[in-house]
C-alpha positions, 0 to 999 in steps of 0.5 A: 593064232590065226589071221582074221578074214575080210569078213571078220573084220566087220568093215562098213562100205563106202556109203556107211564110211561116208556117213559115219561120224568122223575123228575131229581132225583134219590133214593138211598136206602143204606142198607133198610131192610124192604121189605114194606119200599122198595115196598113203596118206589117203588110206591112213585117213580112211583107217582112222576116220578122219574128216578130211584131206586138204591137198594143197600147192604142188600136192597130187590129186585123184585120180592118178595111177601113182596115188591109188597105188597106195590108197588102195580105194581110200580116195572114194571114202576120205573127203578131200579137197584141194587148194592152190596153196597152202595159206588158203587152206590155213585161212578156211580152217581157222575160220572154222576153228580148227587148232592149227599144228604144224609137224615140224622140227622147230624151236617151242615144238612140243614132243608128240607124247607130251601134247595134250589133246582137248575133246572139245576142239578140232584139229588140222595137222600140218605135213609138209614137203618131203625136203624142205618141211612145212613152208616158213609161210605157214609156221607163222601161221600156226597155233602150235608145232609137234614134233616126233622124237628122233634118235638116229642119223637121218634129219626126219622121217618119211612123210606118211610115216609121219602122219601114221604115228601122229594120226595113232596118237591123236586118235588113241587120246581123242577116241580110244581113251 
């Protein structure tokens, strides 16, 4: 077995990526404070060809050295928008008929593997602050909540890891199956 070369990977250039069909998913970062987590979100969003990222509240925005360190140029390929508060982004997405889903540990949440996607819907996946999670205000405005089962001693996964897991599950159900 050998690793594939960059040429064998057949990746599209940025202009082609911007014009290709995207998976109908928007990621909303609700006051994510780590620039590395923001950069990782861009890179993952590029890898799964999602529509857009909303950077809300204290979430850092490009250009920023720490974001670029993990994004590896994905800030140039992925569409993004800054909103001073998450409520503004949520209201906009609701008007555009997105299904709003918080990724959070909450009463009444659906475990990720049991969540049924609908290929006719567009999804806004809301990920919260590294310490406080998705804000209580936003939790009151969502259509549903998804939780990743965990079995260790820690109360949560890193937000960038969570984004990767959730996007993979959604892409698998919406595009690959």
